[in-house]
N, C-alpha and C positions, 0 to 999 in steps of 0.2 A: 578766719579758720582758710582763707585762702592764700596766706603768706604759708599756712602748717601744710596744707597741697603741694605748697610750690616745693618746701623743702625737704618733704615725703618722695617726690618726684627726682626730687635734684640726688637724694643719698640712694635710691633707686639704681638709676644711670650711673653711678660711683660705686655700686659693687661689681654692676653687670660689666660696666669699663676696664676694674679693675683685672674681671676673669676676660676679660677679650684681650686684654694686653698681653698676659702671660701667653695666649694662645698667638698671638701676632708674631711675638716675640717682641713687641715696644715699652721700653722703659714706663713703666705705672704711671708714672708721674707725667711725663708729654704726654698719654695718652689722653689724661683725665682735662689738662692745661687746654687744650683743641677742645674736649666735650664742653668745658666752661664756657669756651668765646664761643661755641657754635651754639649753647643755650642763648648766650646773652643776645645775640639776633634772631631775635625769634621776638618778630615785631608786637608780637601780643602779651608777652610777659613781660612784666612789673623790672623795676629795674631792685636787681639785690643788691644793696653799696655795702660795704663789707665793714665794716666800724672800726678800728684802729685795736679799743680796749677790748674787745671779744678775740682778736687775735693774742693781744699781752696779756691777759690771764684766763681765756678758755682753752685756746692752742699751743699757748708755746711753755706751758711749767708744764704737764704732763709729758708733752715729745721732748723737751729736753732733759728733763728725770729720765725714759724711759732712755733717753741715749747714753743717759753717763751712768747711767745703772748697769748698763750691758758693757761698757765698756772695759777694758785689761786695766787695771790701775799698774801694773808693773809695766805695761807699753807704754804706756800716761808718762810715767815718769823717767821710762829711758830715751825716751822720744820731746822729753817735755822740751827741752832748747828751741826745736823748730815748729814746734807747737806756739809757745810763747811770742818767738822771732814775728810767727803767721798770724796769731792772735790782735796783736800788740803792733809791733813796729807796720806788718801792710796794712794793715784798720787807714792810718793815718799815713800813711805814703798811699794809698790808693786815694784815700781823702783830696792827698794835696794834689795830682798828677790829674786827679779827674776837675776838681776846680778849675785848674791851668788849664787845661782842654776847651771848659763851658766859659771859661770867661773870657778868650779869644775867639769863638765857635758861633758862641748865640748874640745874638743882635740885644743887648741892653738887661744883657742878665751882670750886677753888681758881683764884688768878689765874696759879699756874705753870704747871697745868695750861694753861686756858685760851689761854692765851701760846701752849703748847706744838699745841696746834689750830688756832691761829689761823700758827703756824712752819710749819707743813706744809701749808697750801693757800694759802700767799702768795707761791708762785712758778707763776707761767705754766708750760705745756710746748711744748718744740720741739718733738719728735712730732707732738702730738697740733696743732698750728700749724700745723706742715708739713703732716698726712695731711690736714684739710678743707679747707686753704684752697687744695693745691696744684692742682685744675685749678676755682678759679673764678675765672681774670681778674682778682686785684687785680694793681696797679700796683708799679714796683719797688718804688717806695719803699716800700708798704706790707708786701707781703714783708719786704723790708729790717730794716723796725725788729720785724716780729715775729719774725725770725729769731733778728737782734741780742739781745734781750730774752732772747729764751724760754732761749741758750747762753748768756747771763752770771747767769741770776737764780737758777740751781737752785746757783751759791755761795753770793750773797745766802741764801736760803732754810734749804741745810742751815747755814748756820754761827748765823743765829736757829735754829735746833730744837737745836742742840747746848747752848746757852748756855737755852733755856728746859727741858730737861729736867735739866740743871744743876742749874736753882733747884725742880724737884721733890725733884729729890736733897738737896737740904737747901748746896749751894756754895753761898756769897754771888755778889752779883752786886756786882763792882765795873766802871761805866761806862766814865772812859780802860781799863782794862785789854782792856774789851770791844773797844772801837773801834780800839785798836793790835789785838791779836791777829785782828780781820777784815781791817783790809791788810794783816798778814803771810803772814793765808793764800790773802790777791790775789796778794799781791805774789812769793810762794812758789809758788804755781801756773801760775803767767807763767810765772817764772824754766824753772821743769819744761823748758814748753814751750818756749822757748827756745830751751835748752839740747839737747836731742829733737833740733827742727829744727835745728841746726846737724850735730850726732852725724848726724844721717840724711842729710844735704846731699853731706858725704863718706864714707859710707859706698855710700850709689848710687852714688858715683863709681868705685866699684873694681867694681859688679855693672849696667855704664852697658850695656849689650850683653845683659843677663841680664834679659831680661824678666820671667817670669814671678816671679825671685826679689826684683825691683823691686815687683810687685804685690803680693808677698808680703807685705812688709818691709811695706809701706803698710797691711796688715791687720792685721800684729803691733802694729805701732808704740801705736795709740791705749791696748790693751789697757797697756802699757808707760809709755809718761806716765799712767798713771790709777794704776797701782798703783806706782811710784814715788811720785807726789805723795803718795798717800794712806799709805804707809811714814815719807814727810817730814811727816806730820801736815799738808801743803797742799794745795788744791782742788786736787782731781782734775778737777774739769769745767773748772775757768780752763784746767792742764794740757793736759787733748783739744784745748779750745777753739785756744786761743791756736795748740796744733802741727800742724792745720785750716787753719789760717788759711795760719803757714811752707811750709804742703806746697801750698799752692793758687795760693799764692803762683811756689814752686818747679817745679810743672807748666805751669804759663805759659809761663814764660821757658824751662823748661832741656828739657821732655818731649819726646820727639816726636811727632806726632797720632796714628802709628799705635798708640803705646806708652797715650796719651790714652784713646785710645778701648777697647783691651782691660780697663787698668782699670776705667770707665765703664761698661764692659758687668756687668763681675762685681762691683763697688762695686751697680750699680742689684739685681740681683739677690738678695747680701746683708739691702741695705736693704728689699726686699721683702718677705723671707720674715721679718724681726726687724720692723719695725710692723706684719706684718699676725697674729705668734706672741702681741705685747705687746697689741695691743689683746683678743684674745679671752681672755688671760690675768686682766686689766682685768674682765673680763666675770663671769670665773671667779669671783675673791674675795668677788663679793657673795653669793651663795644660802652661800658660809662663812661667811664675818661676822653675817648674818643671824640664822643660827642660834645662836647663842655671844649674846642679849645676852638677856636675863631677860625672862623671859613679861610679855608689856603692855606693853611698851617700845616695840613698833616702828612704829609712828602715831608718834608720840611723838620718836622719834629719823628719820625720816623728817620729820616737818614742823621738826625743829630745823637738817637738811643743806638742805632748801627754804630758809627765813630769813638761813642761813649764806650759801649758794650766792649766795641776793639784796642778800646786802652785800656780798659778795667783789666783785660786777659794779656794784653805786652806784660805789664805793672807785675802782674803778681808769676807771669813764667821768668821774668829777670832776676825778683825774689826767689822765687824759690831757687833757679842752677842757685845764685848766689848763697845760698845757705847750705845747697849741695860744698859749693869749691869752699866756704868757711870751716864747714864740718869735717874736712879731708885737712886744710891747713892747720886743724887745731889737732887732728887726729897724729898729723907724721911732725907735729911738733910735741908730744908726748903732751898735750894737757889731757884735762878732767873729758875726753870723750871717748864713750866706748863703740865700740864697734859696729855692735847692735843697731847706731844709730846715726848712721851715714848714709846718704841719700847717692842712688844709683841713675845711670839718662834716663834712664825708663822711668822710674818713679817720680823723677822731677816730673818730667811731661805732663805723668798721671793724674800726681797733685793740682800740676795746673789748674790744666783741663777738666776738672771735677769740680775747680771752686764758683762753683753756680752762687749768682743773688736768690734767693727767696721772698720768709712768708714777714723777716725781720722789718727786712729794705720797706716792702711793702706795706705791712703798719705803720711804718713812721712817713711814711711818703703821705698817706690814706691821713695820720697825725698834726701836719703840719696846723699851724692855726688859721685860721680864713682870717684875721684881723690882730694888729699891732699894737700895743700896748693907747696909743692916741684916737686908737678907731680908726684908722686904715687901709684899706686890705693890703692882708699879706703879700707884699707885690708876686707874680709868674708864681700863685700859686701852680693853678691849673699846668700849665707848662711842663714846673718844675714836678709836677704826680708825675703826668703823659709821659715823659721822659724815664722816672721810676720803672712804673709796672713794664715800660715797653723795654727796656735796658733786664729788667727780669726775665723777660719771656725771652727775649732772646739770648739770654744764658741757659735758661734750663728748655728751650728748641733747640739753639745752635749746639751749646753741647752737649745735652744730654742725650739727643738724637744720635749725633757724633759718637759721642764716650765705647760704647760698646764697640766698637768695629778698629777706633782707633789700640782699647786693649786689647782685641785680638790678633790685628798686626802688632801689633807690641810685646805685646805679653808681660808679664811686668815679675818682679821676681820679690 
């Protein structure tokens, strides 16, 4: 009953904070995170540790599904080159870049542990990108690239993380096998999403006159897609995204306007509550992990987190501007690049600055195993978790607070 009361209190504070954010013109996620941190330092409040399974099963599927459902498939296809380069190539580049910096900067960290940290922080977050950029008036192209990238890169980061943790536990790393596994995991997730889209299409025909049944099925299916994909050890993230894209196409062509509006209203409430709650919970984790650090290491680790956050942003800036250059070169060489897919300098900078870490980084950090297969304690686990959460907060607060000012000063074409 005590935990129930705390959850209700947090929900109430989340709703009030969201309304206040609109009034004072601060991005909602930023103010919600600060609220969570403040709540976490209340002495009499019991610790509310966020279980990674809750994030990956309860929060992630509906949030990813909603984002995929609302993205423009035509714009997604037009910008697929940029989206795929950022969602796959940039993830592995960021993993390697952070690993190199961490290895030479942090005393005692090994190469496998450095790659674990890099993989945790390699992907930007769909929820953060959408939540913070939602009311900034970004161009449709910028929004599509940000959302498309962050819908796919979660799968890349989770795969990189799995291989990095395996290396820590002593499993041999074989490049060709890792590459094949990566392709199979992505393709398997896509196959699950396509199969469930087909199944749902035929199922909905049976219930086409029952609006509440249709809406309830569409709420249930993201969780089903994620669970089935994970059961077969393929990407649950990709399965949910493909399902969302398929259902969006079905909705536009088959659903009557009344059903679309009812479904939209229902999903708006669900997404508002989940979005707000997850950012408060991110803030709540910081005081918890801070207390678990050994004495005297707090400031040092905060410094490491700031440097890692800057390196991650620098790598992203480099890769986005390199993509701008390669697209222009391909277009001038009359290759298969449409003019609508080209980037300009303003768009490239805003794309770079909008790439924030979020709930997936938090979930996989908290999900680090506590022991190795031989029974030994997982080395530097508390330090890696603290660094991961600190970098997430650094990106969300630092980039999130400055992004509206940057967009206003630069404009966006």
